[in-house]
N, C-alpha and C positions, 0 to 999 in steps of 0.2 A: 808242557805240560802247564806247568806255574803260568808263562804269559795267559794260556789261553783261560785259565779260572779267574785271573784278574783281570781280563777282558770282559769276560762276562757278567762277572761282581759287578761291573762300575757299571754294563749295559743293564743290569737287571734294579741295583740303584735307579738309574734315572727315570726305568718303565714307572715304576711302583711311584718315585713321586712323581712324575713330571705326566704320565698315562693313566695310572689308578691313580691318583691326587690323593696317594698314602701319605701319612704327618713323617716328616726327614726321621727323626725319630726312631719311630718303628721300621723304616725302610733304611735305616744303617744298622739297626741290630739284624735285621732278616740277611742282609747281604752280609753280614759279617759270618753266621751261621752258617749259609752256603761254603761260605772260604774255607771254614773250619771243616768242613762236611765234605766237601769236595777234596780236597790234599789228607783226607784219611784221620785227622785229628780227633782222639777220642774224647766221647763227650763232653767226659770233666773237665777236659782240658778245655775244650771252647768256651766252656762258662768260667772258668776260670780266667780263662785272657779278656773276653767278654770285661765281668770285674773287675781285672786289675788297668785293662783300659782306661775303663770308668774311671778308675781310682786314682790312676799316677793321672789322667786328665784332671776332675776335680780338685785331688788334692793338693795340688800347686795353681789350681786357680779359683775357687771356688768363693774362697775370702778377697782376692783383687775383685774378679765378678763385683761379688755383694758391696765392696766397701768404692767399688767405682760406678755401679751404678746409685749408690744413695748420695758421691758425691757429684755424680752430674747431674742429679736430680736438682740437689742446691745450689750447686753454681749456674743452672737453669731457672730455675724459680726463683731465686736471692734476684736477678737482673746480671748477678757478674759475668756469667757467659759474653750477656748480651755489650753487657760494657765493655767485654775484653773487642771481643768482633768489631763493634763503634772503631776503637781506637785503630784497631789494625786496618778495614777499612779506610779509614782518612790517610792513616800512613801509606799503601799499597795503593790505595784506588780500586774500588767495585770491579775492575777490567784486569788487573792482575793482583786479586784476590788468592790466587791458587799460591804464589811464591811465598806469600805469607805461609800458607800449608804446607808447603815445599819445608820451609825453613824452620817455621816450629815444629814439623814431625822428625827433621832431620837435627836440632839440635835437643829434643827430647830421646830419641834415638840411642844417641849417642852413651846415653848413661843409663835406661829403662831396655827393660825386656819388651818383645815388642807387645803381647798381651796387654802389661801393662800401660803403655804408654799408648793404644791404641782406645783403652780404656778411660783414661785420664784426657786425651786428646776428644773422641768423637764431641760429649757434648759442645767443644769451640766449634766442630766442624757445622753442626747443629746451628747454633747462631748465630755464625758468618754464613751461610748460607743463605737465614730469613733476613739478615741486616743487609747482605749485599746486594740479597735477588739475586744468586747465582744456585747453579742444581746443587744439590744433594752428592751426587755420584760422582760431580766435575770435583768437586772440593774434596770428595772420600777420599779417590782416588790418588790425587796428589799428595795427602796427607799418608794413606797407606804405604806407597812407593817410598817412602821418606823412611819410615821405620824398620819397610821390608828390608832398605838395602842396608841400614847402620847394623841388620839383625843376619844378614848373611855374611856381611864385608870387612868388619870392622869389630877387634878385641875392643871392652873386655867380653861382648859375650859368649856365651860359654862356648857357642859351636866354632866359630872364630878361632878362639883362644886351644879347647880341647886336638881343633887341628894344628895348633899350629906346637903343639907341646908334642904330637906325632911326631910333626918333621922337623924338629927343633932347631923352628926360624922363629927368628928374632922377634919378637912383638911390635920393640918401636919401629920398622921396617915395615913388619903386617901393617899395621893402623897407616902410614905413611902411603904406602903404594894403595892399599884400601882409598883410603882416602880419593888420590887422583883415579883409581878408578869407578870410584861410586860416581863422583861428579858428570861425566856425559851419561853412564844411567841414568839417576837424578832428572836429566835436563829430557833425557825423549820421556818416560815413563812417567815422571810424574810433572812438566811442565806442557809439552806437546802431546803425547796421550788424551790426556782430558779434553782435548777439546775435540776428539772425535767421537765421544761418548757423552756429550752434553746434555741429548734427550731423553735417553735414561731417565724414568723416573723410580724414584725412592718411594715405598711406605711404610717408612718406621714402624713398629710399635706404636700406638696407643696409649699415651699414659708415663713412654719413658721419660720422655725429655718436655719441658714447659714449652708451648710453642705460644704465649705469650707475648706479645711487644709491649714493653714499659716505656714511660714516659722518662723524660731526661733526670725528671726530679725525684722517679723513684728507686732510681739507679744507685749502688752502693760505688764509692770512689776506685777509680783504675786502679788504685796501690793497694788497696784491701782484697780486690778481686785478681789482679796478677797476683797477690804472695799466695791467696788462698789457691789458685791454679799450680805452681810455682813450688807449694813447699815438698812433693813428693818428692815432684825431679829432683831438688836441691838436697831432699834427702840420699838421696839415692846415691846419683853424683857424688857426692859426699862418699859417702861407703866403696863408691869404685876404686876414687882416687886414694885413701886414704889401704885399699888392698893389694897399689899397685905401687905403694908409696913408704908403708909400715912394716915394722915386721907383725910377723903371724900374733908372736902374743903380746904386743902394745895393747894399753890398755884404751885409749884411743879409739885404735883401727876395732877393737872389741863393741866397743860402745857404739860408733858411726856403723858398725854391719848390724847391729840389731837394728838402729830408729831406721835404716836407710834397705831393709828388708822390705820387699816392696810391698806386704799384707801390712805391717805394721805402718812403715810411712802414711800407706793409706786411710788408716785407722786414726792416726796423728793428726791430719789432715781434717780429715770428717770431723772430728772432737772441735777441731777448731773453727772448722764451718761453721759446726752447729751453734756460737758463741756470737764469732764477731759478725757468721751473714746472717744469725738469724736471730737469737734472744736480744743480743746490742741494736738489733733491727726493730727491735718490735714484736716478734713472733714466739708464739707461743711453742711451747714445744711438743706440747699432742700433736699441733698442724702440722710444724716440722716429719714428726713421727708418722702423720697421717702419709705425707705425701710420700716419704719415701718409702713406706709402704706398699703403695702406689705401683712407684717405679720400681720395684722387687719384683712385684707379681708382674708386672709385663714382663719383668726379663728374665721369667722359670722357664719357658719354652727354646729360649738362647740358650739355655744353662743345659735345660735335655741335649738339645742336640749338638752340643757341642761335646758333653758327654759320651753320646750313642758315637760321633766320629770318630774321639780316643778309644772305645771299644774295635772299630772298627779296621782304625789304624793295628792297635795290638794285636789281636786274629792273623793281619796281614803279615806282622812281625814275627810271631808264634809259629805261624804256620812254614814260613821257609823261603817263603816265595823272593822277599827281597836279596837274599844271599841266592837262593837258585838264578836267580838275574844276571848277579854280579860275577858269579861264575865263569859264565861265558865269555868276559872279556879280560881274564888275569892272562892271559898269554898274548895282546895283543900286540900288535907292530907301531901303535899311535905314539904321537908325543905324548908324553905322561901329562902334562899340560889339559888335554884334548881327552886325554883318556880318563883321566882323572874325574873331568867337567862331566863326560860320559856316562861314566857310571854313577854318579853322584845325580846326574839326571835321572838313569836307569830307577834307581832304587826308590827316589823322589815320589815316582810318577806312582811305584808299584807298592811304598808303606806311608807315603802324607809327612810323615816328618820331619822335617829338615832338621837336622842336628843331627838322628839315626841315620839320613843317607848321605851325611860328611862325614862322618865318624866312620861308617865303613867305606867309604869311597875309599877314604886316606890307609884303613887298613890294609887296604886291599894293594893302593899302587905305591905304598910307603919304599918298600923295598929298589922300586927303580929310582926312586929318585936321587939317591946318593951316587946313584955308576952312567945316570942319564947327565948334571951338573947343573939341572933347571933348580934357578933359585927357590928352594922352598918357601919361602915367602909367597912368591905367586904362584904355587903349588896350595898354599892355604884360601888363595883369592881365587884361583879358578872350581876347587870344590865345594867352594862356600858360593859359586854362582849356579854352578851345577844343581846344588843343592835348596834354591828358590823355585828353579823352574818347573811351570806346567801344572804348578797347583790346583789341585781337584777337587771330588767329594770325598777322598781319602786322608782329607788335610780340617785341622779344627779350625786353622783359620781362613778357608773357604769359607764355612758357616758361621764364622762368628762375622764378616763381610755381610754374607747373603742375609741373615737373621735380623744384626742392628738397622741395615739398611731396607732389610724389608722387597728386596728385589728378587725376580725368578732364580730359575737355578742358571734358566739359558742367558739372565742379562750378567748374571756372577761370573758366567764362565768368559764373558766377553770385556768383561770387565778386568775384575779382579784376575781370574788366572790370563790374561792377556797380559797384563802389569809386571805380572810376574814371571812369567817368559821375555818380554822385553829385560828385565832386568839380568835376567839367567844366559842369557845372547850377549846382550852388553857386555855383563861383565866380562866373558870369556874373549870376545872383540877385546877391550883393554887390557886384557890381562896378555895378550898372543902380541898386543902392540907394543906395551910395557917391555914384554921380554925380548924383546930388539935392542933394550937399551942396557937392561941388568945384567951384571955379572953377577957372578955368584962370589 
């Protein structure tokens, strides 16, 4: 019954958006209500799930989104994004510019949560697309694939790290094996796959990022431009390194943990950019604020749709659909590596959250690992790969990609969903191959 309800709710959502042309924000709320009602949830609980889903999603994202939009707008309006993209284009050449996007996304993704990395890098994608005259989606998928791979496979991201704790896996080995598995997945999803979607056109919200092309004399220096873009990355990276190397009570770790929090890091960067890319270059604060306000207004619907996606996800979780589906596989005779991947995939499809899918799958197969002789580090990676599979309408990442690039549902499935599925399948293949050479 749970599978049928899940399928009907997704079909309902697609019909409301694609056929009836209802706004995605309203359609997601209606679909969430349908799931709650058909699963027999009391109405107050459905409302609480909606509110909790919106609150938990925006609670962790709203400030990051707001500061990220302001920062992206400032980098674009000042010409800093164009300056960085010009240097990248010269280094890699226009034909190979997606390599720059992949490498940048991977480097940023190692130390940064997916959402924060996406928000910070998206203005670069827009600027590089304009400067190198390459399709926006083509470059966007290259960047997003790298961020997604680091999010699913590599500690210290919360998902892989929490799963590693469940399996008592060695974090260092998990990171090393994760890098080995990540590279071929990155090659297929970030370098080869974008070649097949170059004709898909993006239509991003007007006013979100500056489309003006600056003259060379109008651009800020490359040094100040790259510093402005990398400040949040460096602050978050230092916080992560301190967590791995310093005692919990160490004062340096405490300070770095505070300023390396994504929200604080972005706020510090925004203030830095106000001064060095704005006021110091002759701009009035009123003009800077006006442009920032315009960018925030353009992002309002993106924020609402992401919030409603979180509400839909939460109702799916609270209704028990993910648990119902996972129970079917508890007594399977499949290899724990394949079983963990499969259960994580099913829960990912059911509820959307990669982190929840990974942790739930880990809890289900954990008793099998000790007796199977399977490397716990490889179990972390197989479940991480499954947790990235088949991202669709119940995943906030799906809507973030769709709305920022302004593409249709159909094209989001053809780009984002296929990219995530490629990563998940390549991850499992890499784990199974590596399992032939790894001993516990």
